[in-house]
C-alpha positions, -999 to +999 in steps of 0.1 A: +071-228+110+104-203+094+107-188+058+136-213+039+156-175+031+153-166+069+183-177+070+201-146+086+194-119+111+193-089+087+166-081+071+188-068+042+211-100+038+178-122+040+159-104+016+195-105-011+193-147+009+157-147-008+170-132-044+202-151-049+182-193-046+156-174-067+178-168-092+203-193-089+173-222-092+158-205-124+190-193-150+160-175-170+156-154-147+189-143-137+197-140-170+166-112-174+177-100-146+213-088-157+196-076-182+176-061-164+201-038-138+224-035-165+207-033-195+237-055-212+219-075-238+242-101-234+257-101-195+285-124-200+298-157-225+285-189-208+275-197-175+269-178-148+275-181-110+259-168-077+275-159-051+266-148-013+292-132+013+318-147-008+350-147-025+356-168-059+372-195-051+362-192-011+344-218+011+309-212+019+314-187+050+287-183+079+254-164+086+280-143+113+294-129+082+268-106+074+288-075+088+326-091+072+322-062+041+320-088+015+296-077-010+257-087-007+252-108-036+280-116-064+272-122-100+303-142-122+303-146-149+328-175-176+354-145-184+361-112-171+329-095-161+310-096-123+278-081-110+281-068-071+250-061-059+248-044-025+217-041-012+201-017+019+165-010+037+177+009+066+213+011+066+230+043+047+246+033+018+283+043+021+309+054-008+336+036+011+323+004+008+310+004-028+346+013-036+358-019-012+336-040-033+351-028-068+388-031-055+379-072-041+371-079-074+397-069-090+414-086-070+396-118-080+407-109-112+372-086-126+379-056-151+343-053-166+323-046-136+293-041-130+279-027-088+245-024-085+227-010-049+192-019-041+174+004-022+138+010-011+145+043-029+169+057-054+195+083-029+194+117-039+232+114-038+245+086-057+278+076-066+293+077-102+295+045-123+269+027-097+237+011-110+205+022-081+175+000-080+146+004-056+133-029-035+092-018-055+113-018-087+127-055-083+088-063-067+071-053-097+098-067-115+090-100-105+053-097-103+055-091-144+075-123-142+052-150-119+043-164-149+071-179-159+085-185-130+078-201-104+112-188-086+103-153-094+067-155-074+083-168-046+104-136-045+070-122-050+054-132-020+085-130+000+085-090-002+057-092+010+060-115+040+088-099+044+076-061+045+047-068+068+073-079+093+090-053+089+060-032+088+049-048+123+086-045+140+086-012+131+117-008+113+111+005+076+098+037+091+079+056+059+096+040+030+087+004+010+100-024-009+070-035-027+046-021-043+005-018-046-008-048-067-042-049-058-059-065-024-054-093-024-077-111+009-110-132+001-119-164+004-085-183-011-065-162+005-079-154+042-077-113+057-045-112+081-037-081+102-005-078+092-006-087+054-039-055+058-015-031+074+009-031+044-018-032+015-033-002+026-005+016+038+007+013-001-022+018-013-021+054+006+010+065+001+000+064-039-030+080-036-022+104-015-002+115-041-025+120-075-033+151-084-067+151-091-075+143-055-045+167-045-077+193-072-101+177-047-085+191-015-062+162+000-034+175+015-002+154-006+018+156+027-008+158+058-003+134+088-022+109+086-027+078+115+007+075+136-005+043+147-028+017+126-035-003+154-060-035+148-044-066+157-064-085+172-092-070+147-109-081+114-104-048+100-073-015+097-079+018+078-061+052+072-076+086+060-064+111+038-063+149+052-080+181+032-057+209+032-089+230+048-080+208+077-038+221+089-059+243+112-074+220+134-063+201+161-071+171+152-070+157+116-087+134+129-118+162+143-122+174+106-139+155+074-114+134+060-112+107+029-115+068+046-104+042+032-109+006+049-089-029+048-114-051+064-119-097+063-148-090+039-148-061+021-134-026+013-145+008+020-140+043-002-161+069+022-158+105+029-156+105+069-175+128+088-160+120+124-180+133+157-158+162+167-165+186+134-175+222+138-211+217+147-214+241+115-199+214+091-237+193+106-253+225+097-249+227+066-264+196+059-290+195+086-296+231+071-304+214+039-334+200+047-350+168+045-356+171+005-323+190-004-304+163+017-320+137-003-312+152-032-276+160-028-271+123-020-289+110-056-262+133-071-235+115-051-248+086-056-254+088-094-215+094-093-202+068-077-225+042-094-203+051-124-175+053-108-178+017-096-190+006-130-185-029-133-173-041-100-193-068-093-206-063-056-194-030-054-222-008-038-227+032-033-225+031+006-236+050+035-233+043+075-240+062+102-228+054+137-227+054+173-199+046+189-181+049+224-148+043+243-143+026+275-104+049+272-084+066+250-069+036+230-096+012+238-116-005+207-150+013+201-179-003+214-206+005+185-236+010+202-257+014+171-243+012+134-268+018+102-252+011+063-275+006+039-268+009-002-274+046-017-301+031-040-324+025-018-324+062-013-317+079-047-320+052-077-323+052-112-353+031-123-322+005-136-312-003-104-315-035-087-321-020-055-354-018-043-361+020-027-367+022+009-359+062+015-363+055+057-331+047+054-316+080+044-346+096+066-332+082+097-293+093+087-312+128+083-330+125+111-302+112+135-277+144+123-305+169+130-307+150+166-275+145+176-273+135+214-238+110+207-209+097+198-215+095+158-194+096+129-214+095+092-196+080+060-207+078+026-182+069-005-186+034-015-186-010-002-159-035-025-171-076-012-135-089-021-135-114-054-139-094-081-105-094-106-103-060-104-097-057-072-068-078-071-051-057-092-038-020-088-068-009-107-089-006-077-067+025-068-086+043-102-116+036-087-109+044-057-098+081-060-131+081-088-160+072-055-145+099-034-144+127-063-181+119-069-184+127-032-171+162-045-207+180-035-211+160-002-173+178+004-179+209-009-218+212+012-200+199+049-167+229+039-187+258+031-189+287+055 
């Protein structure tokens, strides 16, 4: 069923229409919006009026007036004050268009005019006297008000759905209109590919710029996955490259940090792909089985501390043998070994029984590699804990990767 806010063809106009509807139906939200954007403690006396694609006193025009040059949204006071909103997603912000909006307001008797631009990012060159806010800022603002306003919740939910749609259509490019606000999936919110892709992108955008991960060796501007596919699968994933991978022909053939959003869990792991240089695997196998276990024990202790009291979260390791029928086909898992790291290196207080043979099998597979093999170490996060549904989980993902520092250093050692 078409969303009630989808009354226009252009994404900018759909977003503005949604915002206008929410402000029109929630007058407290409307006044709070004016205060947030303009800084006016008392934005206007009396009643505020919300117009969309319309000049005061004129009839409401049809949806094909999107390109007519009218203000996208116009908030009027009963004095000579008004707020004009120009929204952009992909289109450029033109100074001439903003000037025409001011002239239109003056012709209609408004001398006290605030002009607001909503865009994915604040432009480097700003027009004097214009207020700039970003769509992610607006998303964060309405998210903070969802407990007190159903219309704020509607706006936040619509922005998430609209962003997922725009990402799927390739409309947004490298921009966003929301912010990461946790991984929402669980029994009451089933996983979907579109939403998984949206959440993953937002999370990785923020994680890649973290100073602590850059200190770990992450390239803050390095290439990630160019195309996140998997609409028919139950998982999406992306990776953060290391600065050291710049000399590699393909950054995916170099160790990297992987975040996977799956139907029932999230994974934050350090991946050792199949095509890494042989010396990197030898750096692990030359340790011998006992020292390899000691290394994994150090990593397990750090990860267990990082995941803290998140319900169900566990230090994690996997060894996967894959096969591809074609270059772009979904891989076939010929063998997959996953286990809780505490089965190999666990404190006496841990709730997991020790069964070190799982780690022994991984070590032996690395030593006797004869297949397309990839190994990952990190943590798994089944959905359900409230912290996974909040921004706080980004901190945990970063701490898990940082806990893998001994593993990373050993692999990359020359």
